[in-house]
C-alpha atoms as a printed R data frame, in Angstrom:
   type eleno elety resid chain resno       x       y       z
1  ATOM     1    CA   MET     A     1  15.319   1.649  -1.432
2  ATOM     2    CA   LEU     A     2  12.121  -0.275  -2.174
3  ATOM     3    CA   PHE     A     3   9.788  -1.551   0.538
4  ATOM     4    CA   ALA     A     4   6.865  -3.948   0.164
5  ATOM     5    CA   LEU     A     5   3.822  -3.074   2.269
6  ATOM     6    CA   ILE     A     6   1.669  -6.127   2.934
7  ATOM     7    CA   CYS     A     7  -1.496  -5.013   4.688
8  ATOM     8    CA   LYS     A     8  -4.317  -7.246   5.911
9  ATOM     9    CA   ASP     A     9  -7.749  -5.710   6.531
10 ATOM    10    CA   LYS     A    10  -9.644  -6.243   9.759
11 ATOM    11    CA   PRO     A    11 -12.443  -8.808   9.322
12 ATOM    12    CA   GLY     A    12 -15.767  -7.293   8.300
13 ATOM    13    CA   SER     A    13 -14.228  -3.994   7.180
14 ATOM    14    CA   LEU     A    14 -15.148  -3.965   3.482
15 ATOM    15    CA   GLN     A    15 -17.456  -0.959   3.887
16 ATOM    16    CA   LEU     A    16 -14.720   1.025   5.637
17 ATOM    17    CA   ARG     A    17 -12.397   0.187   2.730
18 ATOM    18    CA   LEU     A    18 -14.987   1.331   0.191
19 ATOM    19    CA   ASP     A    19 -15.766   4.528   2.103
20 ATOM    20    CA   THR     A    20 -12.071   5.424   2.463
21 ATOM    21    CA   ARG     A    21 -11.047   4.428  -1.081
22 ATOM    22    CA   PRO     A    22 -11.289   7.916  -2.691
23 ATOM    23    CA   ALA     A    23  -8.850   9.379  -0.141
24 ATOM    24    CA   HIS     A    24  -6.578   6.319  -0.482
25 ATOM    25    CA   VAL     A    25  -6.515   6.656  -4.288
26 ATOM    26    CA   ALA     A    26  -5.691  10.373  -4.011
27 ATOM    27    CA   PHE     A    27  -2.871   9.500  -1.607
28 ATOM    28    CA   LEU     A    28  -1.434   6.935  -4.041
29 ATOM    29    CA   GLU     A    29  -1.738   9.364  -6.957
30 ATOM    30    CA   GLY     A    30   0.306  11.833  -4.907
31 ATOM    31    CA   LEU     A    31   2.981   9.187  -4.367
32 ATOM    32    CA   ILE     A    32   3.030   8.491  -8.113
33 ATOM    33    CA   GLY     A    33   3.546  12.187  -8.761
34 ATOM    34    CA   GLU     A    34   6.465  12.203  -6.324
35 ATOM    35    CA   GLY     A    35   7.983   9.085  -7.902
36 ATOM    36    CA   ARG     A    36   7.612   7.116  -4.657
37 ATOM    37    CA   LEU     A    37   5.102   4.415  -5.715
38 ATOM    38    CA   ALA     A    38   6.344   1.474  -7.801
39 ATOM    39    CA   PHE     A    39   2.977  -0.326  -7.844
40 ATOM    40    CA   ALA     A    40  -0.024  -1.080  -5.652
41 ATOM    41    CA   GLY     A    41  -3.284  -2.974  -5.622
42 ATOM    42    CA   PRO     A    42  -5.724  -4.819  -3.397
43 ATOM    43    CA   LEU     A    43  -5.280  -8.331  -2.112
44 ATOM    44    CA   LEU     A    44  -8.419 -10.405  -2.706
45 ATOM    45    CA   ASP     A    45 -10.349 -12.991  -0.734
46 ATOM    46    CA   ALA     A    46 -11.688 -16.260  -2.177
47 ATOM    47    CA   ASP     A    47 -14.748 -14.399  -3.524
48 ATOM    48    CA   GLY     A    48 -12.636 -11.789  -5.304
49 ATOM    49    CA   LYS     A    49 -13.411  -9.014  -2.808
50 ATOM    50    CA   PRO     A    50 -10.593  -6.794  -1.516
51 ATOM    51    CA   ASN     A    51  -9.300  -7.701   1.937
52 ATOM    52    CA   GLY     A    52  -5.853  -6.161   2.001
53 ATOM    53    CA   THR     A    53  -3.253  -4.150   0.132
54 ATOM    54    CA   LEU     A    54   0.065  -4.872  -1.530
55 ATOM    55    CA   ALA     A    55   2.139  -1.808  -2.377
56 ATOM    56    CA   VAL     A    56   5.784  -1.246  -3.195
57 ATOM    57    CA   ILE     A    57   7.120   2.178  -2.293
58 ATOM    58    CA   GLU     A    58  10.420   4.011  -2.548
59 ATOM    59    CA   ALA     A    59  11.780   5.336   0.746
60 ATOM    60    CA   PRO     A    60  15.267   6.154   2.049
61 ATOM    61    CA   ASP     A    61  14.975   3.814   5.053
62 ATOM    62    CA   MET     A    62  12.612   1.732   7.175
63 ATOM    63    CA   ALA     A    63  11.560   4.682   9.339
64 ATOM    64    CA   ALA     A    64  10.490   6.657   6.269
65 ATOM    65    CA   ALA     A    65   8.630   3.629   4.876
66 ATOM    66    CA   GLN     A    66   6.806   3.227   8.192
67 ATOM    67    CA   ALA     A    67   5.869   6.916   8.221
68 ATOM    68    CA   LEU     A    68   4.589   6.731   4.653
69 ATOM    69    CA   SER     A    69   2.572   3.619   5.449
70 ATOM    70    CA   ALA     A    70   1.037   5.281   8.517
71 ATOM    71    CA   ALA     A    71   0.013   8.303   6.408
72 ATOM    72    CA   ASP     A    72  -2.145   6.178   4.085
73 ATOM    73    CA   PRO     A    73  -5.820   7.068   4.650
74 ATOM    74    CA   TYR     A    74  -6.599   3.356   4.989
75 ATOM    75    CA   ALA     A    75  -4.151   3.128   7.899
76 ATOM    76    CA   GLU     A    76  -5.444   6.371   9.422
77 ATOM    77    CA   ALA     A    77  -9.020   5.019   9.227
78 ATOM    78    CA   GLY     A    78  -8.027   1.880  11.154
79 ATOM    79    CA   LEU     A    79  -8.703  -0.486   8.247
80 ATOM    80    CA   PHE     A    80  -5.687  -2.718   8.717
81 ATOM    81    CA   GLU     A    81  -5.434  -5.620  11.140
82 ATOM    82    CA   SER     A    82  -1.738  -5.925  10.341
83 ATOM    83    CA   VAL     A    83   0.919  -4.191   8.259
84 ATOM    84    CA   GLU     A    84   4.175  -5.885   7.337
85 ATOM    85    CA   ILE     A    85   6.908  -3.717   5.825
86 ATOM    86    CA   ARG     A    86   9.800  -5.523   4.175
87 ATOM    87    CA   PRO     A    87  12.783  -4.253   2.183
88 ATOM    88    CA   TRP     A    88  12.349  -5.522  -1.371
89 ATOM    89    CA   ASN     A    89  14.608  -5.901  -4.410
90 ATOM    90    CA   TRP     A    90  12.898  -5.699  -7.807
91 ATOM    91    CA   ILE     A    91  14.835  -8.104 -10.051
92 ATOM    92    CA   PHE     A    92  12.542  -9.606 -12.706
93 ATOM    93    CA   ASN     A    93  10.288  -7.787 -15.161
94 ATOM    94    CA   LYS     A    94  11.258  -4.374 -13.815
95 ATOM    95    CA   PRO     A    95  10.242  -1.546 -16.173
96 ATOM    96    CA   ALA     A    96  13.144   0.134 -17.911
97 ATOM    97    CA   ALA     A    97  14.268   3.397 -16.349
98 ATOM    98    CA   SER     A    98  12.860   6.378 -18.206
């Protein structure tokens, strides 16, 4: 099942995001290798600077999605002010199965 992770950074936390980014990228690359990441990228503020994250992950249930979200180095570093996890159904423009 797919889950959308909609994460909002704490105000004034850009440096924490930048400092933690290498570990976050390694974490996402691991999820790609496991076939558990559909896509991900930063949400941007009005100036084009990252201030959140949107990711879609594959997990068997909500509890597993929550555990995966909590294991993200950004979450572990305390970057996020809020994290919303929603079941999601990819209908349009979905890549063909390989």
